[in-house]
C-alpha positions in Angstrom: 15.1 -97.5 7.9 18.5 -98.4 9.3 20.1 -101.7 9.9 20.8 -102.5 13.6 23.7 -104.8 14.5 23.4 -107.1 17.5 25.6 -109.6 19.4 23.6 -112.6 20.5 25.1 -114.6 23.3 24.7 -118.4 23.7 22.1 -117.7 26.4 20.1 -115.6 23.9 21.0 -112.2 25.4 20.9 -109.5 22.8 23.5 -106.7 22.9 23.0 -103.7 20.6 26.3 -102.8 18.9 25.8 -100.2 16.2 23.5 -98.9 13.5 24.2 -98.4 9.8 22.0 -96.6 7.3 22.9 -98.8 4.3 23.0 -102.5 3.8 26.6 -102.9 2.5 28.3 -101.2 5.4 26.1 -103.1 7.9 27.0 -106.4 6.2 30.7 -105.6 6.2 30.5 -104.6 9.9 28.9 -107.9 10.8 31.4 -109.9 8.8 34.3 -108.0 10.5 32.8 -108.7 13.9 32.5 -112.4 13.1 36.0 -112.7 11.8 37.5 -110.8 14.8 35.6 -113.0 17.4 37.9 -115.4 19.3 37.6 -119.1 18.7 36.0 -119.8 22.1 33.4 -117.0 21.6 30.1 -118.7 21.1 28.2 -115.5 20.3 26.7 -114.7 16.9 26.4 -111.4 15.2 23.3 -110.4 13.3 21.9 -107.3 11.6 18.2 -106.5 11.2 16.3 -103.9 9.2 13.9 -102.1 11.6 12.5 -98.7 12.7 14.1 -98.8 16.2 16.6 -100.8 18.2 13.7 -102.2 20.3 11.8 -103.4 17.2 15.0 -104.9 15.8 15.5 -106.9 19.0 11.9 -108.0 19.0 12.2 -109.2 15.4 15.4 -111.1 16.2 13.8 -112.7 19.3 10.8 -113.9 17.3 13.1 -115.2 14.6 15.1 -117.1 17.1 12.0 -118.7 18.7 11.0 -119.9 15.2 14.3 -121.8 14.8 
């Protein structure tokens, strides 16, 4: 299963960015996106291990509602 990378806006809108097959490249991509974000950007970047983009988004939404 691949790792899907999402940008999550302050209004909880999920934007699919990319997919990586392995954990380390996915982790590095998320770290790079976070470091390149401007100071006034309130978005967060997350990766999720899932079968499809839709499943990944669904898992992130359920995780966000738990917090």
